[in-house]
C-alpha positions in Angstrom: 92.0 232.2 -50.7 94.4 233.8 -47.4 92.8 232.1 -45.2 92.5 228.3 -45.6 96.3 229.0 -47.2 97.4 230.2 -43.5 95.7 227.7 -42.0 97.1 224.6 -44.0 100.6 226.2 -44.0 101.0 227.8 -40.7 102.9 230.3 -42.3 102.3 234.1 -42.8 100.3 235.4 -45.4 100.2 238.6 -47.3 97.0 239.3 -49.3 96.8 241.9 -51.5 93.6 243.1 -53.7 92.5 246.4 -55.1 88.9 246.1 -53.7 88.5 247.7 -50.2 85.0 245.2 -49.9 87.0 242.0 -50.6 89.3 243.0 -48.1 87.2 243.5 -45.2 85.6 240.2 -46.0 88.9 238.8 -45.7 89.6 240.3 -42.5 85.9 239.4 -41.1 87.1 235.3 -42.1 90.5 235.5 -40.7 88.9 236.9 -37.8 86.4 234.1 -37.7 89.1 231.5 -38.3 91.6 233.2 -35.6 94.6 233.7 -37.7 96.4 236.6 -38.8 96.8 237.6 -42.2 98.7 241.1 -43.7 96.1 242.6 -46.0 97.1 245.0 -48.4 95.2 247.5 -50.6 97.0 247.3 -54.4 97.2 246.5 -57.9 99.2 243.1 -59.0 101.0 245.1 -61.7 102.4 247.1 -58.3 103.1 244.3 -56.4 106.0 244.3 -53.6 107.0 242.5 -51.1 109.4 243.4 -48.0 110.8 240.2 -48.6 111.2 237.2 -51.3 108.1 234.9 -51.2 108.2 231.3 -51.3 104.8 230.9 -52.7 102.7 233.7 -54.6 99.5 232.7 -56.1 96.7 234.5 -57.7 93.8 232.5 -57.3 90.1 232.7 -58.4 91.2 233.6 -62.3 91.9 236.9 -60.6 94.9 237.4 -63.7 91.7 237.8 -66.3 91.3 241.0 -64.9 93.8 242.3 -66.6 93.4 243.5 -69.9 96.8 244.0 -71.9 99.6 241.4 -72.1 101.7 244.6 -71.0 100.1 244.3 -67.8 100.1 240.8 -67.7 104.0 241.0 -68.3 104.3 243.4 -65.9 102.4 241.6 -63.4 105.0 238.3 -64.1 107.7 240.6 -63.7 106.8 241.9 -60.1 106.0 238.2 -59.1 109.2 236.9 -60.3 111.6 240.2 -58.7 109.3 239.3 -55.4 110.1 235.5 -55.3 112.9 233.9 -53.8 114.9 231.4 -56.3 112.8 228.5 -56.2 109.6 230.2 -55.3 106.7 229.8 -56.9 104.1 231.1 -58.7 100.8 229.6 -59.3 97.3 230.6 -60.8 94.2 229.4 -62.6 92.3 230.9 -65.8 90.0 229.2 -67.8 90.6 228.1 -71.5 88.5 229.3 -74.1 86.3 227.4 -75.3 84.6 228.4 -78.5 81.5 226.0 -78.3 80.3 227.1 -74.9 81.1 231.3 -76.0 78.7 230.5 -78.9 75.9 228.5 -76.8 76.2 231.4 -74.1 76.9 234.5 -75.9 74.0 236.9 -75.1 71.9 234.3 -73.0 71.1 235.4 -69.6 72.0 232.7 -66.9 71.1 232.1 -63.5 74.1 230.9 -61.8 76.3 231.8 -60.0 74.2 235.1 -59.9 72.0 236.3 -63.0 73.7 237.8 -65.7 74.3 237.6 -69.3 78.1 236.9 -71.3 79.0 238.7 -74.3 81.9 237.5 -76.1 84.7 240.0 -77.9 86.6 237.2 -79.6 88.6 239.7 -81.4 90.0 241.3 -78.0 89.8 237.8 -76.2 87.3 239.3 -73.5 84.4 238.4 -72.2 81.3 241.1 -70.6 79.3 240.1 -67.9 76.8 242.2 -66.7 74.7 241.7 -63.5 71.2 242.2 -64.1 71.6 245.3 -61.8 73.5 246.9 -65.0 77.3 246.4 -63.2 79.8 245.6 -66.1 82.7 242.9 -65.5 85.1 242.3 -68.0 88.0 239.4 -68.3 90.6 238.7 -70.9 91.3 235.1 -71.3 94.9 234.0 -73.1 95.9 231.1 -74.5 98.2 227.9 -73.4 101.2 230.0 -75.5 100.6 233.6 -74.4 100.8 232.0 -70.4 103.6 230.1 -71.5 105.6 233.2 -73.5 104.7 235.1 -70.1 106.8 232.8 -67.7 109.4 232.9 -70.5 109.8 236.6 -70.5 109.8 237.5 -66.7 112.5 234.3 -66.2 110.6 231.9 -64.5 110.6 228.4 -65.4 107.3 226.5 -66.2 107.0 223.4 -63.2 103.2 221.9 -63.7 100.7 222.8 -66.2 97.5 221.3 -65.3 94.2 220.5 -66.8 91.8 221.1 -63.8 92.3 221.1 -59.9 92.8 217.6 -59.1 96.1 217.6 -60.9 95.0 216.1 -64.2 96.9 216.5 -67.6 96.2 219.6 -69.6 95.0 218.5 -73.1 93.0 219.6 -75.8 89.9 218.9 -74.0 90.8 221.0 -70.9 88.9 223.8 -69.8 91.1 224.9 -66.9 94.7 226.2 -66.9 95.9 225.7 -63.6 99.7 226.7 -63.6 102.8 226.5 -61.3 106.1 228.7 -62.7 109.1 228.5 -60.3 111.9 231.2 -60.3 115.2 229.7 -61.0 
């Protein structure tokens, strides 16, 4: 995501990821697109920037990799401390749907890659097991949990959408697209 943002804004972009493989992929794509990125290996819970940012974003449902509310709170506080006044924090996450969970729990899926989902509803967790046995876990949050994290971090909600086309968030929305602002 750093490459298209750098192209669209013409601004310096810092990319932080805990995966060396993802950082290498970003380096390769930046070279192909002829853009310069400042790519850093790190953990979003330890976010630190040299000067306050106008925008920090966490795409691809990245916040769902944080297993506890304390991890999210720490991340939101680090983001807030890294934003300049008026700076924005944007992210997306899926909105849990018990109908989808009941239908897909334990069922093998072929897209986007062959995998099986197991839902641990009591822990707000989905375990995604790939055919080769590799496992990824995601922890979902409710709208009120996201709003609470915004407030605790000293941020303000600017926008809450139900999708990337800026549709209003309502009871049928399956995606949170959130923009918070540092006052």
